[in-house]
C-alpha positions in Angstrom: 116.3 88.9 98.7 112.9 90.3 98.8 112.9 94.0 99.1 109.4 95.9 100.6 108.4 96.3 97.0 108.7 93.0 95.6 107.2 91.0 98.9 104.2 88.6 98.3 100.8 89.9 98.5 99.9 87.8 101.3 102.9 88.5 103.8 105.2 91.4 105.1 108.3 92.5 103.7 110.0 90.2 106.1 107.6 87.2 105.4 105.5 87.8 108.0 102.3 86.0 106.9 99.3 88.5 106.6 95.9 86.7 106.6 93.5 86.6 103.9 90.5 87.0 106.2 90.0 89.1 109.4 87.4 90.1 112.0 85.5 93.4 111.2 82.1 95.2 112.2 80.0 95.6 109.3 76.9 97.0 108.5 74.9 97.3 105.1 71.8 99.2 106.6 71.3 101.9 109.2 67.4 101.7 109.8 66.8 101.9 113.1 70.3 103.0 114.0 73.7 101.6 113.2 74.0 99.9 116.5 71.5 97.7 115.6 72.6 96.8 112.5 76.2 95.9 113.3 77.7 92.6 113.2 80.9 90.9 113.9 82.3 89.4 110.8 85.0 87.0 111.8 85.8 86.0 107.6 85.9 89.6 106.4 88.4 89.8 103.4 91.6 91.7 104.5 91.6 95.2 102.0 94.2 94.6 98.6 97.6 95.2 99.9 99.8 94.5 97.1 102.2 97.0 95.4 99.8 98.3 93.2 96.9 98.4 95.8 99.2 100.3 98.2 101.3 102.1 95.6 104.2 104.8 96.8 101.8 106.5 99.5 99.9 103.9 101.5 100.4 101.2 103.8 98.7 98.2 105.3 98.2 98.8 109.1 97.1 96.2 111.6 94.7 97.7 114.1 95.4 97.2 117.9 92.8 99.9 118.8 89.8 101.9 117.2 88.2 104.8 118.5 84.5 106.2 117.6 83.3 109.4 116.9 80.1 111.0 116.2 80.7 111.5 112.8 81.1 107.8 112.3 77.3 107.3 112.5 76.0 110.5 111.6 77.3 110.4 108.2 76.3 106.4 107.3 72.4 107.5 109.0 71.9 110.4 106.6 68.6 109.8 104.5 69.7 108.7 101.0 73.0 110.0 101.1 74.4 107.5 103.7 72.9 104.7 101.5 74.9 106.2 98.8 78.4 106.5 100.4 78.3 103.3 102.2 77.4 100.3 100.6 77.0 96.6 101.8 79.6 95.3 104.5 81.0 98.7 105.3 83.0 99.1 108.6 82.6 102.2 110.7 85.4 104.1 112.5 87.9 106.8 112.3 90.5 106.7 115.0 93.2 104.1 115.0 96.2 102.9 116.3 98.2 99.8 115.1 101.3 98.3 113.6 102.5 99.0 110.2 102.1 95.5 108.5 103.3 96.1 104.9 104.8 99.2 103.2 105.9 99.9 99.9 106.6 103.4 100.7 109.8 104.8 100.4 111.2 107.8 102.7 111.5 111.4 101.4 113.0 114.0 103.0 110.6 116.8 104.0 112.2 120.1 104.7 111.1 121.4 108.5 110.1 117.6 109.2 109.8 117.1 112.8 113.4 116.3 114.8 115.0 116.0 111.1 113.4 112.3 110.5 112.8 111.2 107.1 109.0 111.4 106.8 107.0 108.5 105.0 109.4 106.1 105.9 107.1 103.4 107.9 108.7 100.3 108.3 107.3 96.7 109.2 106.3 96.6 113.1 106.4 100.2 113.6 103.5 101.5 115.6 101.6 104.3 114.5 98.2 105.8 114.7 96.0 108.6 113.1 92.4 109.3 111.8 90.6 108.3 108.3 88.4 110.9 106.6 85.0 109.8 106.0 83.2 108.5 104.3 85.4 105.1 103.6 84.4 101.5 103.2 86.8 99.8 105.4 86.8 101.8 108.6 89.0 101.2 111.7 86.5 98.6 113.2 88.2 95.7 111.5 91.8 94.2 112.1 93.6 95.4 109.0 93.2 98.7 107.1 95.0 100.9 104.4 95.9 104.4 105.5 97.7 107.1 103.4 101.0 107.8 104.9 100.1 111.4 105.0 97.5 110.3 107.7 100.0 108.4 109.9 102.1 109.6 112.8 104.3 107.8 114.7 103.4 106.3 117.9 106.4 108.0 120.5 108.2 105.3 122.7 106.7 104.8 126.0 103.1 105.9 124.8 100.7 103.0 124.8 99.6 102.6 121.4 95.6 101.8 122.6 96.0 105.3 124.4 97.1 107.1 121.0 93.8 105.1 119.3 92.0 107.9 121.3 93.4 110.9 120.0 92.2 111.3 116.1 89.2 113.5 115.5 88.5 114.4 118.8 91.9 115.4 120.1 93.0 117.0 116.8 89.5 119.1 117.0 90.5 120.1 120.3 93.7 121.1 119.4 92.6 123.4 116.5 89.4 124.8 118.6 92.4 126.1 121.1 95.9 126.5 119.8 95.4 129.0 117.0 93.4 131.5 119.3 95.3 131.3 122.4 99.2 132.5 123.4 101.1 130.4 125.6 102.1 132.0 128.7 99.5 134.8 128.5 97.5 132.6 130.5 94.5 133.0 128.5 90.9 132.3 129.9 88.7 129.4 128.0 85.4 128.5 128.6 84.5 124.9 127.3 81.0 124.1 127.0 80.6 120.4 127.5 84.2 119.2 129.0 83.1 115.6 130.0 82.5 114.3 126.4 84.8 113.1 123.6 86.2 116.5 122.5 85.9 118.1 126.0 88.0 116.0 128.0 90.9 116.5 125.3 90.1 120.6 125.1 90.4 120.8 129.0 93.7 119.0 129.1 95.4 120.9 125.6 94.0 124.3 127.0 96.5 123.6 130.4 99.1 122.3 128.4 99.4 125.8 126.7 98.8 127.6 130.2 95.5 128.5 129.8 93.0 129.2 132.7 90.3 126.6 132.0 86.2 127.0 132.7 83.8 124.2 131.7 80.4 123.0 132.1 79.3 119.1 132.7 77.2 117.8 134.8 77.6 117.5 138.7 78.2 113.8 138.4 81.2 114.7 135.9 82.8 117.5 137.7 85.3 115.4 139.7 86.5 114.2 136.3 87.2 117.6 134.6 88.4 119.1 137.8 91.1 115.9 137.5 91.9 116.9 134.2 93.0 120.3 135.0 89.8 122.5 134.9 90.0 125.6 137.4 86.3 126.0 137.5 83.2 123.6 136.8 79.9 124.6 136.1 76.9 122.3 136.5 74.7 122.9 133.9 71.9 120.9 135.3 71.6 123.1 138.7 73.1 126.4 137.5 72.0 128.5 134.4 75.5 128.6 132.5 75.3 131.9 131.0 74.3 133.7 133.9 77.2 131.9 136.0 79.6 133.5 133.4 78.2 137.0 133.6 78.3 136.5 137.3 82.0 135.3 137.1 83.0 138.7 135.2 80.9 141.1 137.1 82.9 141.2 139.9 86.0 142.1 138.1 88.5 144.7 139.4 89.9 146.9 136.6 93.6 146.2 137.3 93.1 142.2 137.7 95.4 140.1 135.7 96.5 136.5 135.0 98.4 136.6 138.0 96.3 138.7 140.4 94.1 136.6 142.9 90.9 137.9 141.3 91.7 136.4 137.9 88.4 134.4 138.4 86.8 137.5 137.5 88.5 138.3 134.4 86.5 138.1 130.9 87.0 135.1 128.6 89.5 135.2 125.2 88.2 132.1 124.0 84.8 129.9 124.1 84.6 126.3 122.6 81.2 125.2 122.5 81.3 121.2 122.0 77.4 121.0 122.4 75.6 123.8 120.3 73.3 124.8 123.3 72.2 126.9 125.2 71.7 129.6 122.0 72.2 132.4 124.2 75.7 131.0 125.2 76.5 132.8 122.1 73.9 135.9 121.8 75.0 136.8 125.2 78.8 136.5 124.6 79.7 139.8 124.9 78.8 140.1 128.5 81.6 137.7 129.5 84.1 137.4 126.9 86.7 140.3 125.9 86.8 142.2 122.7 89.6 140.0 120.9 87.7 137.0 121.9 86.3 134.0 119.5 83.6 131.7 119.7 84.2 128.5 118.3 81.4 125.9 117.9 82.1 122.3 117.3 78.9 120.9 118.2 75.1 121.3 116.7 72.1 119.4 118.2 70.1 118.0 115.7 66.7 119.6 114.5 65.6 122.8 112.6 65.6 125.2 115.2 69.4 124.4 115.9 70.3 124.5 111.9 68.6 127.9 112.0 70.4 129.4 115.0 74.2 128.2 113.4 72.5 130.0 110.0 71.7 133.2 112.2 75.6 132.8 114.2 77.5 132.6 110.8 75.2 135.3 108.6 73.7 137.9 111.0 76.1 140.7 111.4 77.0 142.4 114.8 76.1 145.8 113.7 72.4 145.0 112.6 71.7 143.0 116.1 73.7 139.8 115.4 76.3 138.3 118.1 79.1 140.8 119.1 82.3 138.3 119.3 83.7 136.4 116.1 82.0 133.1 115.6 83.8 130.5 113.8 82.4 126.8 113.0 85.2 124.6 113.0 85.6 121.5 110.6 88.7 119.7 111.7 91.5 119.5 109.1 94.1 116.8 108.6 97.6 117.8 110.2 100.1 115.2 111.4 102.3 117.6 112.7 99.6 118.9 115.6 98.7 115.2 115.9 102.6 114.2 116.7 102.3 117.4 119.6 99.6 115.5 121.1 101.4 112.6 120.9 104.4 114.1 122.5 102.3 115.7 125.2 101.1 112.0 125.7 104.9 111.1 126.2 105.6 113.9 128.8 102.6 113.2 130.8 100.6 116.5 130.2 97.8 114.7 128.2 96.2 111.7 128.0 92.9 109.6 126.4 90.2 109.4 128.9 88.5 106.4 128.5 84.8 105.7 129.0 84.3 103.7 132.3 88.1 103.7 132.6 89.1 101.4 130.3 89.0 100.3 126.4 86.1 98.0 125.2 87.0 94.3 124.0 86.2 93.3 120.3 83.1 92.0 121.2 81.6 95.7 122.1 81.9 97.4 118.8 78.3 97.7 118.5 77.8 98.3 122.0 80.2 101.4 121.9 78.1 103.0 119.2 74.8 102.5 121.5 76.7 104.2 123.9 78.0 107.2 121.9 74.4 107.7 121.0 73.1 108.2 124.5 75.5 111.5 124.3 76.6 110.4 128.2 79.9 109.1 127.5 82.4 110.2 129.8 85.3 110.7 127.7 86.4 108.3 124.9 84.9 105.3 123.4 87.9 103.1 122.4 87.5 99.5 121.4 90.4 96.9 121.3 90.7 95.0 118.2 92.0 91.9 119.2 91.2 88.7 121.7 94.4 88.8 123.5 
């Protein structure tokens, strides 16, 4: 009887055929934008997945759905660098959910693992999700990918894997921007700048799952979306000066108001998560509306020299010399499967969900269109592409 390690390279351990070719969105140039260069190749070769290729630390995953993020095009479109990192027939995409198609990995017991389960034992047919670190030649907008098992998380029972495909970069980024800086049960006040984008919709839900009071900014057209996700207050950045609105919100604070008081809306903010990078004065005026212990965590940076210089000043200009008066951090997301598993468990409990752009995932034929939508900066929620034609 064949074992996982001696299965033929064109089949799974149980003999389920693995095709030699697959559908994959590919590009060989980004001139004019990646969205204008992507093409759907129906006969792309499946990545090598024999025992030598997978080793003891990788699995072959049949992708059911893939999520896309700004990083998927920003790195590829970098002048010179992008051409060096991504050669011909590269596939974009970082987030995914799918089914383990082949694995040579053996179970290893990890002290403190979630629920006492053996970790790394990903069996054929198991639903998994995760994210790939960029740059990679084989991104997630293809039917089969090879994934390090350290970047895989099991999809909990009852969670649609297509929904799990929307966690990846945005969900993990939002978690790492919020969870380390708040205390469950303290009703910390969080302001999320840009609440309707891919990271923002996760941020609102994660902050609420952690018991926070959430204020966010978005356009008036997206206010209802943010409220439905749990935002307590919404500021329309198109009709209102966001900084002045935040100052006004705390100016009526009574000395004894606290998390349980009716005047909670006037309390200073304990955390600011900036998904946008503008307006610049949001940070420089932070001491007017942020508590002394508050953190300002920035994710997004608008393109342009002015924005880059502003970021450098935030990082390097000390407060005692006239710089910002609140602690500033620029977040670089790090792999953490336990944190992704926590998000997945919240999904199982119904506390958080993937918010799809326009209410549903896109079909495989719309892979290039997904990037075109992403680059408008007007996507409402997460862009997820289903990677089958069923």
